[in-house]
C-alpha positions as CSV (number, residue, x, y, z in Angstrom):
1,X,-4.8,-70.1,-0.6
2,X,-7.1,-72.4,1.4
3,X,-10.0,-70.7,3.1
4,X,-9.0,-71.9,6.5
5,X,-5.5,-70.4,6.2
6,X,-7.0,-67.1,5.1
7,X,-9.3,-67.0,8.1
8,X,-6.3,-67.7,10.4
9,X,-4.3,-64.7,8.9
10,X,-7.2,-62.2,9.0
11,X,-6.9,-61.3,12.7
12,X,-3.1,-60.7,12.3
13,X,-3.7,-58.5,9.3
14,X,-6.4,-56.5,11.1
15,X,-4.1,-56.0,14.1
16,X,-1.2,-54.8,11.9
17,X,-3.5,-52.4,10.1
18,X,-4.9,-50.9,13.3
19,X,-1.4,-50.2,14.4
20,X,-0.3,-48.7,11.1
21,X,-3.2,-46.3,10.4
22,X,-2.5,-44.0,13.5
23,X,1.0,-43.6,12.3
24,X,-0.1,-42.4,8.9
25,X,-2.6,-39.9,10.4
26,X,0.1,-38.6,12.8
27,X,2.6,-38.1,10.0
28,X,0.0,-36.2,7.9
29,X,-0.9,-33.9,10.8
30,X,2.7,-33.1,11.7
31,X,3.5,-32.6,8.0
32,X,0.6,-30.2,7.6
33,X,1.6,-28.1,10.7
34,X,5.2,-27.9,9.4
35,X,4.0,-26.7,6.0
36,X,1.8,-24.1,7.5
37,X,4.6,-22.8,9.7
38,X,6.7,-22.3,6.6
39,X,4.1,-20.5,4.6
40,X,2.8,-18.2,7.3
41,X,5.7,-16.4,9.0
42,X,6.2,-13.3,11.1
43,X,7.2,-10.2,9.1
44,X,10.9,-10.0,8.4
45,X,10.9,-6.1,8.3
46,X,8.9,-4.2,10.9
47,X,9.7,-0.9,12.6
48,X,7.9,1.7,14.7
49,X,9.0,5.0,13.2
50,X,9.0,5.7,9.5
51,X,10.3,8.8,7.7
52,X,9.6,9.1,4.0
53,X,10.6,11.4,1.1
54,X,9.1,11.3,-2.3
55,X,8.7,13.0,-5.7
56,X,5.4,12.8,-7.6
57,X,2.9,14.4,-9.9
58,X,-0.6,15.8,-9.6
59,X,-2.0,14.4,-12.8
60,X,-5.6,15.4,-13.4
61,X,-5.5,19.1,-14.5
62,X,-5.4,19.2,-18.3
63,X,-3.7,22.6,-18.4
64,X,-1.3,22.6,-15.5
65,X,0.4,19.6,-13.9
66,X,1.9,19.6,-10.4
67,X,5.4,18.2,-9.9
68,X,5.5,17.5,-6.2
69,X,8.1,17.2,-3.5
70,X,6.9,15.7,-0.2
71,X,7.7,14.0,3.0
72,X,5.8,12.2,5.8
73,X,6.2,10.7,9.3
74,X,4.3,7.4,10.1
75,X,3.9,5.7,13.5
76,X,3.4,2.0,13.2
77,X,1.3,0.4,16.0
78,X,1.8,-3.2,14.9
79,X,2.2,-5.2,11.7
80,X,-1.3,-4.3,10.4
81,X,-2.1,-0.8,11.6
82,X,-0.3,2.5,11.4
83,X,-1.0,6.3,11.6
84,X,0.6,8.6,9.0
85,X,0.8,11.4,11.5
86,X,1.7,14.1,8.9
87,X,2.2,14.2,5.2
88,X,3.2,17.4,3.5
89,X,3.4,17.9,-0.3
90,X,4.6,21.0,-2.2
91,X,3.6,21.4,-5.9
92,X,5.5,23.1,-8.6
93,X,3.3,24.1,-11.5
94,X,4.1,23.0,-15.1
95,X,2.0,24.1,-18.0
96,X,1.0,21.5,-20.5
97,X,1.1,21.7,-24.3
98,X,-2.7,22.2,-24.4
99,X,-2.3,25.6,-22.7
100,X,0.3,26.6,-25.3
101,X,-2.1,25.6,-28.1
102,X,-4.8,27.8,-26.7
103,X,-2.4,30.7,-26.4
104,X,-1.6,30.3,-30.1
105,X,-5.3,31.1,-30.9
106,X,-5.3,34.0,-28.4
107,X,-7.5,31.9,-26.1
108,X,-7.0,31.3,-22.4
109,X,-8.4,28.4,-20.3
110,X,-10.8,29.2,-17.4
111,X,-8.6,30.2,-14.5
112,X,-9.2,27.3,-12.2
113,X,-7.4,27.2,-8.9
114,X,-4.2,25.1,-8.7
115,X,-2.8,23.3,-5.6
116,X,0.3,25.0,-4.2
117,X,0.7,22.9,-1.0
118,X,-1.3,20.5,1.1
119,X,-1.0,18.5,4.3
120,X,-2.8,15.3,5.3
121,X,-3.0,12.9,8.2
122,X,-4.0,9.3,7.4
123,X,-5.0,6.0,8.8
124,X,-3.0,3.1,7.3
125,X,-4.1,-0.5,6.9
126,X,-1.4,-3.1,5.9
127,X,-3.2,-6.3,5.1
128,X,-0.8,-8.0,2.7
129,X,2.9,-8.9,3.4
130,X,4.8,-10.8,0.9
131,X,8.2,-12.2,0.0
132,X,9.6,-13.2,-3.4
133,X,12.6,-14.8,-5.1
134,X,14.9,-12.9,-7.5
135,X,16.2,-15.4,-10.1
136,X,16.2,-18.0,-7.3
137,X,19.3,-16.4,-5.8
138,X,17.9,-14.0,-3.2
139,X,14.7,-13.0,-1.4
140,X,12.9,-9.7,-1.4
141,X,10.2,-8.5,1.0
142,X,7.4,-6.1,0.7
143,X,3.8,-5.1,1.7
144,X,0.6,-3.7,0.2
145,X,-1.2,-1.0,2.1
146,X,-4.3,1.3,2.0
147,X,-4.6,4.9,3.4
148,X,-7.5,7.2,4.1
149,X,-7.6,10.5,6.0
150,X,-8.2,14.3,6.0
151,X,-6.2,17.5,5.8
152,X,-6.0,20.9,4.3
153,X,-4.9,22.4,0.9
154,X,-3.6,25.8,0.0
155,X,-4.5,26.8,-3.6
156,X,-3.5,29.8,-5.7
157,X,-6.3,31.9,-4.4
158,X,-7.8,30.1,-1.4
159,X,-7.4,27.4,1.3
160,X,-9.7,24.4,1.5
161,X,-10.3,21.4,3.8
162,X,-9.9,18.0,2.1
163,X,-9.8,14.3,2.2
164,X,-7.8,11.6,0.5
165,X,-8.0,7.8,-0.1
166,X,-5.4,5.6,-1.8
167,X,-3.2,2.6,-1.9
168,X,0.5,1.7,-2.3
169,X,3.1,-0.9,-2.0
170,X,6.7,-1.1,-0.9
171,X,9.7,-3.2,-1.5
172,X,12.4,-3.5,1.3
173,X,16.0,-2.9,0.1
174,X,17.3,-3.5,3.6
175,X,15.8,-3.9,7.1
176,X,15.8,-0.1,7.4
177,X,15.3,1.2,3.9
178,X,12.4,0.6,1.5
179,X,11.2,1.9,-1.8
180,X,7.4,2.7,-2.1
181,X,4.9,3.7,-4.8
182,X,1.8,5.6,-3.8
183,X,-1.4,6.6,-5.6
184,X,-4.0,8.8,-3.8
185,X,-7.1,10.5,-4.8
186,X,-7.6,14.0,-3.3
187,X,-10.8,15.9,-2.6
188,X,-10.9,19.5,-1.5
189,X,-14.0,21.4,-0.6
190,X,-14.8,25.1,-0.6
191,X,-16.8,26.9,2.1
192,X,-20.4,25.8,1.2
193,X,-21.9,28.3,3.7
194,X,-20.5,31.4,1.9
195,X,-20.7,30.1,-1.7
196,X,-22.0,27.2,-3.8
197,X,-20.6,23.8,-3.0
198,X,-17.6,22.8,-5.1
199,X,-15.2,19.9,-5.1
200,X,-11.6,20.2,-6.5
201,X,-10.1,16.8,-7.0
202,X,-6.8,15.5,-8.2
203,X,-4.8,12.3,-8.4
204,X,-1.4,12.2,-6.7
205,X,1.1,9.5,-7.8
206,X,4.5,9.4,-6.2
207,X,7.7,7.3,-5.9
208,X,9.7,7.6,-2.7
209,X,12.0,6.0,-0.2
210,X,11.5,5.4,3.5
211,X,13.7,4.9,6.6
212,X,12.1,2.7,9.2
213,X,13.5,1.9,12.7
């Protein structure tokens, strides 16, 4: 192409390019906003009042495990924060094979105290909400949460104040009903003023169902 012809076409090409570039940028910006709105969504399942029932185990005692029955009421302030107003857990004692083995040698384990019942009140943080696909045919929703709080435990021979910390996650079966798995570490303290300081700890793992409305 002659040089003079190229110079004549250059202004037209620059004008067309100046008109086309803003259209590309606008399309990218609108596309990015649309993508973001698809990924970050409001929670599909959210209620104020939650009633839960669960079964679980107190797992740390080597001689006697606790099979637990429990329930709780939780007040949800918003999508991220809640207060588990009251959680009550009753423990049924089940001796392990280790205790039977000691009995066979006419030996007995040191008589440690065992939890009969405890009640806690917890702060709940819910930082993660998720949804997933089941075989590309349906969607499921859930959340991952953390708890921390304090309460009181009644043992076989005494009562003790305590604390707990833990985590859990839930999967929603419907807008009202969810299935949840909890794991919480428990600490109970004796009266350090009257006797030497002692901590009784245990790990509570439970599977339960909740009704939220």
